[in-house]
All heavy atoms as a GROMACS GRO file, in nm:
protein
  563
    1MET      N    1   0.283   2.650  -1.171
    1MET     CA    2   0.344   2.524  -1.129
    1MET      C    3   0.444   2.482  -1.237
    1MET      O    4   0.409   2.474  -1.355
    1MET     CB    5   0.234   2.418  -1.111
    1MET     CG    6   0.288   2.281  -1.076
    1MET     SD    7   0.161   2.154  -1.054
    1MET     CE    8   0.086   2.201  -0.902
    2ASN      N    9   0.567   2.454  -1.195
    2ASN     CA   10   0.666   2.408  -1.292
    2ASN      C   11   0.663   2.255  -1.302
    2ASN      O   12   0.586   2.188  -1.233
    2ASN     CB   13   0.806   2.462  -1.259
    2ASN     CG   14   0.862   2.406  -1.130
    2ASN    OD1   15   0.830   2.294  -1.088
    2ASN    ND2   16   0.947   2.483  -1.063
    3TYR      N   17   0.747   2.201  -1.388
    3TYR     CA   18   0.749   2.058  -1.415
    3TYR      C   19   0.778   1.976  -1.289
    3TYR      O   20   0.708   1.879  -1.259
    3TYR     CB   21   0.853   2.028  -1.524
    3TYR     CG   22   0.866   1.882  -1.556
    3TYR    CD1   23   0.771   1.818  -1.636
    3TYR    CD2   24   0.972   1.806  -1.508
    3TYR    CE1   25   0.781   1.684  -1.665
    3TYR    CE2   26   0.983   1.672  -1.537
    3TYR     CZ   27   0.888   1.612  -1.616
    3TYR     OH   28   0.899   1.479  -1.644
    4ILE      N   29   0.883   2.014  -1.214
    4ILE     CA   30   0.920   1.941  -1.092
    4ILE      C   31   0.805   1.943  -0.991
    4ILE      O   32   0.774   1.841  -0.929
    4ILE     CB   33   1.048   1.999  -1.029
    4ILE    CG1   34   1.168   1.978  -1.123
    4ILE    CG2   35   1.076   1.939  -0.893
    4ILE    CD1   36   1.211   1.834  -1.140
    5GLN      N   37   0.741   2.056  -0.973
    5GLN     CA   38   0.629   2.066  -0.879
    5GLN      C   39   0.513   1.977  -0.923
    5GLN      O   40   0.447   1.914  -0.840
    5GLN     CB   41   0.583   2.211  -0.867
    5GLN     CG   42   0.684   2.300  -0.798
    5GLN     CD   43   0.649   2.447  -0.811
    5GLN    OE1   44   0.583   2.488  -0.907
    5GLN    NE2   45   0.694   2.528  -0.717
    6HIS      N   46   0.488   1.971  -1.054
    6HIS     CA   47   0.380   1.886  -1.105
    6HIS      C   48   0.410   1.738  -1.081
    6HIS      O   49   0.323   1.663  -1.034
    6HIS     CB   50   0.359   1.912  -1.254
    6HIS     CG   51   0.258   1.821  -1.316
    6HIS    ND1   52   0.123   1.832  -1.292
    6HIS    CD2   53   0.273   1.713  -1.398
    6HIS    CE1   54   0.058   1.737  -1.357
    6HIS    NE2   55   0.148   1.664  -1.422
    7VAL      N   56   0.533   1.696  -1.111
    7VAL     CA   57   0.570   1.556  -1.089
    7VAL      C   58   0.563   1.522  -0.941
    7VAL      O   59   0.514   1.416  -0.902
    7VAL     CB   60   0.710   1.526  -1.147
    7VAL    CG1   61   0.757   1.387  -1.108
    7VAL    CG2   62   0.710   1.541  -1.298
    8ASN      N   63   0.609   1.614  -0.854
    8ASN     CA   64   0.601   1.593  -0.709
    8ASN      C   65   0.457   1.577  -0.665
    8ASN      O   66   0.425   1.490  -0.584
    8ASN     CB   67   0.669   1.707  -0.634
    8ASN     CG   68   0.657   1.691  -0.484
    8ASN    OD1   69   0.566   1.747  -0.424
    8ASN    ND2   70   0.746   1.614  -0.425
    9ALA      N   71   0.367   1.661  -0.718
    9ALA     CA   72   0.225   1.651  -0.682
    9ALA      C   73   0.167   1.516  -0.724
    9ALA      O   74   0.089   1.454  -0.649
    9ALA     CB   75   0.146   1.766  -0.745
   10CYS      N   76   0.206   1.468  -0.841
   10CYS     CA   77   0.159   1.337  -0.888
   10CYS      C   78   0.213   1.225  -0.800
   10CYS      O   79   0.140   1.131  -0.766
   10CYS     CB   80   0.201   1.315  -1.032
   10CYS     SG   81   0.118   1.421  -1.151
   11LEU      N   82   0.342   1.233  -0.761
   11LEU     CA   83   0.400   1.132  -0.672
   11LEU      C   84   0.330   1.132  -0.537
   11LEU      O   85   0.297   1.026  -0.483
   11LEU     CB   86   0.549   1.160  -0.652
   11LEU     CG   87   0.641   1.121  -0.765
   11LEU    CD1   88   0.781   1.177  -0.741
   11LEU    CD2   89   0.647   0.970  -0.781
   12ARG      N   90   0.305   1.250  -0.482
   12ARG     CA   91   0.238   1.259  -0.352
   12ARG      C   92   0.098   1.199  -0.358
   12ARG      O   93   0.056   1.128  -0.267
   12ARG     CB   94   0.234   1.404  -0.304
   12ARG     CG   95   0.370   1.457  -0.262
   12ARG     CD   96   0.361   1.603  -0.224
   12ARG     NE   97   0.286   1.616  -0.100
   12ARG     CZ   98   0.340   1.651   0.016
   12ARG    NH1   99   0.468   1.676   0.022
   12ARG    NH2  100   0.265   1.661   0.123
   13ALA      N  101   0.025   1.226  -0.466
   13ALA     CA  102  -0.110   1.170  -0.482
   13ALA      C  103  -0.104   1.018  -0.488
   13ALA      O  104  -0.187   0.949  -0.428
   13ALA     CB  105  -0.177   1.227  -0.606
   14SER      N  106  -0.007   0.965  -0.561
   14SER     CA  107   0.008   0.820  -0.572
   14SER      C  108   0.044   0.758  -0.438
   14SER      O  109  -0.011   0.654  -0.399
   14SER     CB  110   0.115   0.787  -0.676
   14SER     OG  111   0.133   0.650  -0.686
   15VAL      N  112   0.134   0.822  -0.365
   15VAL     CA  113   0.175   0.772  -0.234
   15VAL      C  114   0.058   0.774  -0.136
   15VAL      O  115   0.038   0.679  -0.060
   15VAL     CB  116   0.294   0.855  -0.180
   15VAL    CG1  117   0.317   0.830  -0.032
   15VAL    CG2  118   0.419   0.823  -0.259
   16GLU      N  119  -0.022   0.878  -0.139
   16GLU     CA  120  -0.136   0.888  -0.048
   16GLU      C  121  -0.241   0.781  -0.074
   16GLU      O  122  -0.312   0.738   0.017
   16GLU     CB  123  -0.197   1.027  -0.056
   16GLU     CG  124  -0.109   1.134   0.006
   16GLU     CD  125  -0.157   1.275  -0.020
   16GLU    OE1  126  -0.270   1.292  -0.074
   16GLU    OE2  127  -0.083   1.368   0.013
   17LYS      N  128  -0.252   0.736  -0.199
   17LYS     CA  129  -0.350   0.631  -0.234
   17LYS      C  130  -0.301   0.492  -0.198
   17LYS      O  131  -0.380   0.399  -0.194
   17LYS     CB  132  -0.380   0.636  -0.384
   17LYS     CG  133  -0.464   0.753  -0.425
   17LYS     CD  134  -0.516   0.739  -0.567
   17LYS     CE  135  -0.404   0.743  -0.667
   17LYS     NZ  136  -0.449   0.746  -0.806
   18THR      N  137  -0.172   0.478  -0.173
   18THR     CA  138  -0.115   0.347  -0.144
   18THR      C  139  -0.160   0.299  -0.006
   18THR      O  140  -0.140   0.369   0.093
   18THR     CB  141   0.038   0.351  -0.149
   18THR    OG1  142   0.078   0.395  -0.278
   18THR    CG2  143   0.097   0.214  -0.122
   19GLU      N  144  -0.223   0.183  -0.002
   19GLU     CA  145  -0.267   0.126   0.124
   19GLU      C  146  -0.156   0.038   0.180
   19GLU      O  147  -0.083  -0.025   0.107
   19GLU     CB  148  -0.394   0.045   0.104
   19GLU     CG  149  -0.512   0.129   0.060
   19GLU     CD  150  -0.638   0.046   0.041
   19GLU    OE1  151  -0.639  -0.070   0.087
   19GLU    OE2  152  -0.731   0.097  -0.019
   20GLY      N  153  -0.148   0.033   0.309
   20GLY     CA  154  -0.047  -0.050   0.373
   20GLY      C  155   0.089   0.016   0.376
   20GLY      O  156   0.103   0.136   0.361
   21GLU      N  157   0.190  -0.067   0.395
   21GLU     CA  158   0.327  -0.018   0.406
   21GLU      C  159   0.381   0.024   0.269
   21GLU      O  160   0.345  -0.033   0.167
   21GLU     CB  161   0.417  -0.126   0.465
   21GLU     CG  162   0.376  -0.172   0.602
   21GLU     CD  163   0.392  -0.066   0.709
   21GLU    OE1  164   0.497   0.000   0.711
   21GLU    OE2  165   0.300  -0.049   0.789
   22LEU      N  166   0.470   0.122   0.271
   22LEU     CA  167   0.533   0.170   0.149
   22LEU      C  168   0.680   0.196   0.178
   22LEU      O  169   0.714   0.257   0.279
   22LEU     CB  170   0.466   0.298   0.100
   22LEU     CG  171   0.526   0.366  -0.024
   22LEU    CD1  172   0.511   0.275  -0.146
   22LEU    CD2  173   0.461   0.500  -0.048
   23VAL      N  174   0.766   0.148   0.091
   23VAL     CA  175   0.910   0.171   0.106
   23VAL      C  176   0.954   0.269  -0.002
   23VAL      O  177   0.927   0.249  -0.120
   23VAL     CB  178   0.989   0.039   0.091
   23VAL    CG1  179   1.138   0.065   0.094
   23VAL    CG2  180   0.949  -0.060   0.199
   24LEU      N  181   1.018   0.376   0.042
   24LEU     CA  182   1.076   0.474  -0.051
   24LEU      C  183   1.227   0.458  -0.039
   24LEU      O  184   1.281   0.460   0.072
   24LEU     CB  185   1.036   0.616  -0.012
   24LEU     CG  186   0.887   0.642  -0.021
   24LEU    CD1  187   0.836   0.699   0.109
   24LEU    CD2  188   0.857   0.734  -0.135
   25PHE      N  189   1.294   0.438  -0.151
   25PHE     CA  190   1.439   0.422  -0.142
   25PHE      C  191   1.508   0.496  -0.254
   25PHE      O  192   1.454   0.516  -0.362
   25PHE     CB  193   1.479   0.274  -0.139
   25PHE     CG  194   1.449   0.196  -0.264
   25PHE    CD1  195   1.551   0.166  -0.352
   25PHE    CD2  196   1.322   0.149  -0.290
   25PHE    CE1  197   1.525   0.092  -0.467
   25PHE    CE2  198   1.295   0.076  -0.402
   25PHE     CZ  199   1.398   0.047  -0.492
   26GLY      N  200   1.627   0.543  -0.223
   26GLY     CA  201   1.706   0.618  -0.319
   26GLY      C  202   1.822   0.685  -0.250
   26GLY      O  203   1.836   0.680  -0.128
   27GLN      N  204   1.902   0.752  -0.329
   27GLN     CA  205   2.023   0.814  -0.274
   27GLN      C  206   1.988   0.938  -0.191
   27GLN      O  207   1.927   1.031  -0.241
   27GLN     CB  208   2.117   0.853  -0.388
   27GLN     CG  209   2.250   0.903  -0.339
   27GLN     CD  210   2.344   0.935  -0.452
   27GLN    OE1  211   2.304   0.937  -0.568
   27GLN    NE2  212   2.468   0.959  -0.420
   28ASN      N  213   2.026   0.934  -0.064
   28ASN     CA  214   2.009   1.045   0.030
   28ASN      C  215   1.865   1.094   0.045
   28ASN      O  216   1.842   1.212   0.068
   28ASN     CB  217   2.099   1.162  -0.009
   28ASN     CG  218   2.244   1.128   0.004
   28ASN    OD1  219   2.282   1.050   0.089
   28ASN    ND2  220   2.325   1.186  -0.081
   29LEU      N  221   1.768   1.007   0.034
   29LEU     CA  222   1.629   1.050   0.049
   29LEU      C  223   1.601   1.110   0.186
   29LEU      O  224   1.542   1.217   0.197
   29LEU     CB  225   1.534   0.933   0.027
   29LEU     CG  226   1.478   0.913  -0.112
   29LEU    CD1  227   1.378   0.800  -0.111
   29LEU    CD2  228   1.417   1.037  -0.166
   30ALA      N  229   1.639   1.040   0.291
   30ALA     CA  230   1.609   1.088   0.426
   30ALA      C  231   1.687   1.214   0.459
   30ALA      O  232   1.644   1.293   0.541
   30ALA     CB  233   1.639   0.979   0.528
   31ALA      N  234   1.801   1.235   0.394
   31ALA     CA  235   1.884   1.352   0.422
   31ALA      C  236   1.831   1.476   0.352
   31ALA      O  237   1.880   1.585   0.374
   31ALA     CB  238   2.027   1.325   0.381
   32GLY      N  239   1.733   1.461   0.264
   32GLY     CA  240   1.674   1.575   0.196
   32GLY      C  241   1.745   1.613   0.068
   32GLY      O  242   1.719   1.717   0.010
   33SER      N  243   1.836   1.531   0.022
   33SER     CA  244   1.911   1.562  -0.099
   33SER      C  245   1.835   1.507  -0.219
   33SER      O  246   1.860   1.400  -0.268
   33SER     CB  247   2.050   1.498  -0.091
   33SER     OG  248   2.139   1.564  -0.173
   34ARG      N  249   1.739   1.583  -0.266
   34ARG     CA  250   1.655   1.540  -0.377
   34ARG      C  251   1.676   1.634  -0.495
   34ARG      O  252   1.691   1.753  -0.477
   34ARG     CB  253   1.508   1.541  -0.335
   34ARG     CG  254   1.482   1.452  -0.217
   34ARG     CD  255   1.340   1.473  -0.169
   34ARG     NE  256   1.318   1.397  -0.050
   34ARG     CZ  257   1.313   1.449   0.071
   34ARG    NH1  258   1.329   1.577   0.088
   34ARG    NH2  259   1.293   1.374   0.176
   35ILE      N  260   1.669   1.583  -0.613
   35ILE     CA  261   1.690   1.663  -0.733
   35ILE      C  262   1.582   1.768  -0.745
   35ILE      O  263   1.467   1.738  -0.775
   35ILE     CB  264   1.691   1.575  -0.859
   35ILE    CG1  265   1.802   1.472  -0.851
   35ILE    CG2  266   1.706   1.660  -0.985
   35ILE    CD1  267   1.800   1.370  -0.960
   36GLY      N  268   1.615   1.892  -0.720
   36GLY     CA  269   1.524   2.004  -0.739
   36GLY      C  270   1.393   1.994  -0.662
   36GLY      O  271   1.295   2.055  -0.700
   37GLY      N  272   1.389   1.916  -0.555
   37GLY     CA  273   1.267   1.904  -0.476
   37GLY      C  274   1.171   1.798  -0.526
   37GLY      O  275   1.056   1.794  -0.484
   38LEU      N  276   1.216   1.712  -0.615
   38LEU     CA  277   1.128   1.610  -0.673
   38LEU      C  278   1.060   1.523  -0.568
   38LEU      O  279   0.943   1.491  -0.579
   38LEU     CB  280   1.206   1.523  -0.770
   38LEU     CG  281   1.129   1.418  -0.845
   38LEU    CD1  282   1.024   1.481  -0.934
   38LEU    CD2  283   1.222   1.332  -0.927
   39GLY      N  284   1.131   1.487  -0.463
   39GLY     CA  285   1.074   1.400  -0.361
   39GLY      C  286   1.034   1.472  -0.234
   39GLY      O  287   1.011   1.409  -0.132
   40ALA      N  288   1.021   1.602  -0.239
   40ALA     CA  289   0.988   1.680  -0.119
   40ALA      C  290   0.855   1.638  -0.058
   40ALA      O  291   0.757   1.621  -0.129
   40ALA     CB  292   0.984   1.829  -0.153
   41GLY      N  293   0.855   1.617   0.073
   41GLY     CA  294   0.732   1.585   0.144
   41GLY      C  295   0.687   1.441   0.135
   41GLY      O  296   0.583   1.405   0.190
   42LEU      N  297   0.761   1.356   0.068
   42LEU     CA  298   0.718   1.217   0.053
   42LEU      C  299   0.756   1.129   0.172
   42LEU      O  300   0.702   1.022   0.189
   42LEU     CB  301   0.777   1.156  -0.073
   42LEU     CG  302   0.726   1.212  -0.204
   42LEU    CD1  303   0.803   1.151  -0.321
   42LEU    CD2  304   0.578   1.185  -0.220
   43THR      N  305   0.847   1.176   0.254
   43THR     CA  306   0.897   1.090   0.360
   43THR      C  307   0.837   1.120   0.496
   43THR      O  308   0.873   1.057   0.594
   43THR     CB  309   1.050   1.104   0.371
   43THR    OG1  310   1.082   1.240   0.401
   43THR    CG2  311   1.117   1.063   0.243
   44ASP      N  312   0.744   1.212   0.505
   44ASP     CA  313   0.694   1.254   0.635
   44ASP      C  314   0.552   1.205   0.663
   44ASP      O  315   0.461   1.283   0.678
   44ASP     CB  316   0.700   1.406   0.647
   44ASP     CG  317   0.628   1.478   0.532
   44ASP    OD1  318   0.573   1.408   0.445
   44ASP    OD2  319   0.626   1.601   0.532
   45ALA      N  320   0.536   1.075   0.668
   45ALA     CA  321   0.404   1.018   0.695
   45ALA      C  322   0.420   0.879   0.758
   45ALA      O  323   0.520   0.813   0.739
   45ALA     CB  324   0.324   1.007   0.567
   46PRO      N  325   0.317   0.837   0.831
   46PRO     CA  326   0.322   0.701   0.887
   46PRO      C  327   0.311   0.595   0.777
   46PRO      O  328   0.268   0.625   0.667
   46PRO     CB  329   0.199   0.698   0.979
   46PRO     CG  330   0.114   0.812   0.938
   46PRO     CD  331   0.200   0.911   0.868
   47ARG      N  332   0.348   0.476   0.811
   47ARG     CA  333   0.345   0.360   0.719
   47ARG      C  334   0.447   0.371   0.606
   47ARG      O  335   0.438   0.299   0.508
   47ARG     CB  336   0.206   0.338   0.659
   47ARG     CG  337   0.097   0.310   0.758
   47ARG     CD  338  -0.039   0.289   0.691
   47ARG     NE  339  -0.082   0.406   0.617
   47ARG     CZ  340  -0.098   0.411   0.484
   47ARG    NH1  341  -0.078   0.306   0.412
   47ARG    NH2  342  -0.137   0.522   0.425
   48ARG      N  343   0.540   0.463   0.616
   48ARG     CA  344   0.642   0.477   0.513
   48ARG      C  345   0.779   0.449   0.572
   48ARG      O  346   0.811   0.496   0.680
   48ARG     CB  347   0.640   0.618   0.453
   48ARG     CG  348   0.509   0.643   0.385
   48ARG     CD  349   0.515   0.764   0.297
   48ARG     NE  350   0.378   0.794   0.258
   48ARG     CZ  351   0.327   0.914   0.260
   48ARG    NH1  352   0.399   1.018   0.295
   48ARG    NH2  353   0.202   0.933   0.223
   49HIS      N  354   0.854   0.374   0.500
   49HIS     CA  355   0.991   0.342   0.541
   49HIS      C  356   1.084   0.404   0.437
   49HIS      O  357   1.068   0.379   0.318
   49HIS     CB  358   1.012   0.191   0.548
   49HIS     CG  359   0.912   0.123   0.635
   49HIS    ND1  360   0.920   0.124   0.773
   49HIS    CD2  361   0.798   0.055   0.606
   49HIS    CE1  362   0.818   0.057   0.823
   49HIS    NE2  363   0.743   0.015   0.723
   50VAL      N  364   1.179   0.483   0.484
   50VAL     CA  365   1.273   0.548   0.395
   50VAL      C  366   1.408   0.483   0.411
   50VAL      O  367   1.459   0.470   0.523
   50VAL     CB  368   1.282   0.699   0.426
   50VAL    CG1  369   1.384   0.766   0.335
   50VAL    CG2  370   1.147   0.765   0.411
   51ILE      N  371   1.466   0.440   0.301
   51ILE     CA  372   1.596   0.374   0.303
   51ILE      C  373   1.689   0.450   0.210
   51ILE      O  374   1.661   0.466   0.091
   51ILE     CB  375   1.585   0.227   0.259
   51ILE    CG1  376   1.489   0.153   0.351
   51ILE    CG2  377   1.723   0.162   0.258
   51ILE    CD1  378   1.456   0.013   0.304
   52ASN      N  379   1.800   0.498   0.266
   52ASN     CA  380   1.903   0.562   0.184
   52ASN      C  381   1.988   0.453   0.121
   52ASN      O  382   2.037   0.364   0.190
   52ASN     CB  383   1.992   0.652   0.269
   52ASN     CG  384   1.922   0.778   0.312
   52ASN    OD1  385   1.840   0.832   0.239
   52ASN    ND2  386   1.952   0.825   0.431
   53THR      N  387   2.001   0.458  -0.010
   53THR     CA  388   2.083   0.361  -0.080
   53THR      C  389   2.205   0.431  -0.139
   53THR      O  390   2.200   0.551  -0.167
   53THR     CB  391   2.005   0.294  -0.196
   53THR    OG1  392   1.964   0.394  -0.288
   53THR    CG2  393   1.884   0.219  -0.144
   54PRO      N  394   2.311   0.358  -0.160
   54PRO     CA  395   2.426   0.417  -0.228
   54PRO      C  396   2.394   0.439  -0.375
   54PRO      O  397   2.295   0.386  -0.426
   54PRO     CB  398   2.537   0.313  -0.211
   54PRO     CG  399   2.464   0.184  -0.191
   54PRO     CD  400   2.334   0.219  -0.123
   55ASN      N  401   2.475   0.514  -0.441
   55ASN     CA  402   2.456   0.539  -0.584
   55ASN      C  403   2.516   0.424  -0.663
   55ASN      O  404   2.612   0.440  -0.738
   55ASN     CB  405   2.519   0.672  -0.625
   55ASN     CG  406   2.479   0.713  -0.764
   55ASN    OD1  407   2.382   0.664  -0.818
   55ASN    ND2  408   2.554   0.802  -0.823
   56VAL      N  409   2.461   0.307  -0.642
   56VAL     CA  410   2.508   0.186  -0.710
   56VAL      C  411   2.385   0.121  -0.773
   56VAL      O  412   2.296   0.074  -0.703
   56VAL     CB  413   2.575   0.088  -0.609
   56VAL    CG1  414   2.621  -0.039  -0.678
   56VAL    CG2  415   2.690   0.156  -0.539
   57GLU      N  416   2.381   0.121  -0.904
   57GLU     CA  417   2.263   0.076  -0.976
   57GLU      C  418   2.227  -0.069  -0.944
   57GLU      O  419   2.109  -0.103  -0.932
   57GLU     CB  420   2.282   0.093  -1.127
   57GLU     CG  421   2.278   0.237  -1.172
   57GLU     CD  422   2.408   0.314  -1.148
   57GLU    OE1  423   2.508   0.252  -1.106
   57GLU    OE2  424   2.408   0.436  -1.168
   58ASN      N  425   2.325  -0.155  -0.928
   58ASN     CA  426   2.296  -0.296  -0.898
   58ASN      C  427   2.222  -0.309  -0.764
   58ASN      O  428   2.131  -0.390  -0.751
   58ASN     CB  429   2.424  -0.379  -0.894
   58ASN     CG  430   2.484  -0.396  -1.031
   58ASN    OD1  431   2.416  -0.381  -1.132
   58ASN    ND2  432   2.613  -0.425  -1.036
   59THR      N  433   2.262  -0.230  -0.666
   59THR     CA  434   2.195  -0.234  -0.536
   59THR      C  435   2.052  -0.187  -0.549
   59THR      O  436   1.959  -0.249  -0.495
   59THR     CB  437   2.270  -0.143  -0.436
   59THR    OG1  438   2.403  -0.190  -0.421
   59THR    CG2  439   2.200  -0.141  -0.301
   60GLN      N  440   2.032  -0.079  -0.621
   60GLN     CA  441   1.898  -0.023  -0.635
   60GLN      C  442   1.805  -0.116  -0.712
   60GLN      O  443   1.690  -0.137  -0.673
   60GLN     CB  444   1.907   0.114  -0.702
   60GLN     CG  445   1.982   0.213  -0.614
   60GLN     CD  446   2.032   0.334  -0.689
   60GLN    OE1  447   2.038   0.335  -0.812
   60GLN    NE2  448   2.068   0.437  -0.616
   61VAL      N  449   1.853  -0.174  -0.819
   61VAL     CA  450   1.771  -0.268  -0.897
   61VAL      C  451   1.742  -0.393  -0.815
   61VAL      O  452   1.629  -0.441  -0.811
   61VAL     CB  453   1.841  -0.304  -1.030
   61VAL    CG1  454   1.771  -0.420  -1.100
   61VAL    CG2  455   1.845  -0.183  -1.122
   62GLY      N  456   1.842  -0.446  -0.748
   62GLY     CA  457   1.823  -0.566  -0.666
   62GLY      C  458   1.724  -0.542  -0.553
   62GLY      O  459   1.639  -0.626  -0.524
   63MET      N  460   1.734  -0.426  -0.491
   63MET     CA  461   1.642  -0.393  -0.383
   63MET      C  462   1.499  -0.382  -0.435
   63MET      O  463   1.405  -0.435  -0.376
   63MET     CB  464   1.685  -0.262  -0.317
   63MET     CG  465   1.606  -0.225  -0.199
   63MET     SD  466   1.689  -0.088  -0.118
   63MET     CE  467   1.628  -0.111   0.043
   64GLY      N  468   1.481  -0.313  -0.547
   64GLY     CA  469   1.348  -0.298  -0.606
   64GLY      C  470   1.289  -0.433  -0.647
   64GLY      O  471   1.172  -0.461  -0.624
   65LEU      N  472   1.371  -0.518  -0.706
   65LEU     CA  473   1.324  -0.651  -0.749
   65LEU      C  474   1.285  -0.735  -0.628
   65LEU      O  475   1.181  -0.801  -0.628
   65LEU     CB  476   1.432  -0.721  -0.830
   65LEU     CG  477   1.397  -0.857  -0.886
   65LEU    CD1  478   1.280  -0.846  -0.984
   65LEU    CD2  479   1.518  -0.919  -0.955
   66GLY      N  480   1.367  -0.730  -0.523
   66GLY     CA  481   1.336  -0.806  -0.401
   66GLY      C  482   1.208  -0.759  -0.336
   66GLY      O  483   1.126  -0.840  -0.291
   67LEU      N  484   1.188  -0.626  -0.330
   67LEU     CA  485   1.064  -0.573  -0.271
   67LEU      C  486   0.944  -0.615  -0.355
   67LEU      O  487   0.840  -0.654  -0.301
   67LEU     CB  488   1.072  -0.421  -0.261
   67LEU     CG  489   1.166  -0.366  -0.154
   67LEU    CD1  490   1.192  -0.217  -0.176
   67LEU    CD2  491   1.112  -0.392  -0.016
   68MET      N  492   0.957  -0.608  -0.487
   68MET     CA  493   0.847  -0.645  -0.575
   68MET      C  494   0.812  -0.793  -0.557
   68MET      O  495   0.695  -0.828  -0.546
   68MET     CB  496   0.884  -0.619  -0.721
   68MET     CG  497   0.774  -0.658  -0.819
   68MET     SD  498   0.830  -0.665  -0.989
   68MET     CE  499   0.937  -0.807  -0.985
   69MET      N  500   0.913  -0.878  -0.553
   69MET     CA  501   0.888  -1.021  -0.538
   69MET      C  502   0.827  -1.054  -0.401
   69MET      O  503   0.759  -1.156  -0.387
   69MET     CB  504   1.018  -1.099  -0.559
   69MET     CG  505   1.064  -1.094  -0.704
   69MET     SD  506   1.224  -1.172  -0.729
   69MET     CE  507   1.184  -1.343  -0.697
   70SER      N  508   0.849  -0.968  -0.304
   70SER     CA  509   0.792  -0.988  -0.170
   70SER      C  510   0.654  -0.926  -0.156
   70SER      O  511   0.593  -0.934  -0.050
   70SER     CB  512   0.885  -0.927  -0.065
   70SER     OG  513   1.010  -0.990  -0.068
   71GLY      N  514   0.607  -0.859  -0.262
   71GLY     CA  515   0.475  -0.798  -0.260
   71GLY      C  516   0.469  -0.666  -0.183
   71GLY      O  517   0.362  -0.624  -0.138
   72VAL      N  518   0.583  -0.600  -0.166
   72VAL     CA  519   0.589  -0.474  -0.093
   72VAL      C  520   0.581  -0.358  -0.192
   72VAL      O  521   0.656  -0.354  -0.290
   72VAL     CB  522   0.721  -0.465  -0.012
   72VAL    CG1  523   0.732  -0.331   0.058
   72VAL    CG2  524   0.730  -0.580   0.088
   73SER      N  525   0.493  -0.263  -0.166
   73SER     CA  526   0.487  -0.143  -0.250
   73SER      C  527   0.610  -0.060  -0.226
   73SER      O  528   0.652  -0.040  -0.112
   73SER     CB  529   0.363  -0.061  -0.215
   73SER     OG  530   0.246  -0.134  -0.244
   74SER      N  531   0.670  -0.011  -0.335
   74SER     CA  532   0.792   0.067  -0.319
   74SER      C  533   0.805   0.170  -0.429
   74SER      O  534   0.747   0.156  -0.536
   74SER     CB  535   0.915  -0.024  -0.318
   74SER     OG  536   0.928  -0.089  -0.442
   75ILE      N  537   0.882   0.275  -0.398
   75ILE     CA  538   0.912   0.379  -0.496
   75ILE      C  539   1.061   0.403  -0.490
   75ILE      O  540   1.118   0.427  -0.383
   75ILE     CB  541   0.838   0.510  -0.465
   75ILE    CG1  542   0.688   0.490  -0.476
   75ILE    CG2  543   0.885   0.622  -0.558
   75ILE    CD1  544   0.607   0.612  -0.438
   76PHE      N  545   1.126   0.396  -0.604
   76PHE     CA  546   1.268   0.429  -0.613
   76PHE      C  547   1.281   0.570  -0.664
   76PHE      O  548   1.219   0.609  -0.761
   76PHE     CB  549   1.340   0.333  -0.708
   76PHE     CG  550   1.475   0.382  -0.748
   76PHE    CD1  551   1.576   0.389  -0.654
   76PHE    CD2  552   1.501   0.423  -0.876
   76PHE    CE1  553   1.702   0.435  -0.689
   76PHE    CE2  554   1.625   0.468  -0.913
   76PHE     CZ  555   1.725   0.475  -0.820
   77MET      N  556   1.360   0.649  -0.594
   77MET     CA  557   1.382   0.788  -0.636
   77MET      C  558   1.529   0.817  -0.642
   77MET      O  559   1.603   0.784  -0.563
   77MET     CB  560   1.316   0.884  -0.541
   77MET     CG  561   1.166   0.865  -0.541
   77MET     SD  562   1.081   0.989  -0.449
   77MET     CE  563   1.111   1.131  -0.547
   0.00000   0.00000   0.00000
């Protein structure tokens, strides 16, 4: 198992433990454009919402802060 596969396995385990709704957001997540497979398999489950965001840091930080303040579990990738 290489580093990327290990991190992906840890992310998948964390996502599976998350109860309720989960929002995954990042650049081209739903399109499958992930760095070396880091987010592979994270978007194919119920109770998950995938949002493609532009590569604009202010948008990503604002979205994460808004989700956190609303009590929504989220992962930025």
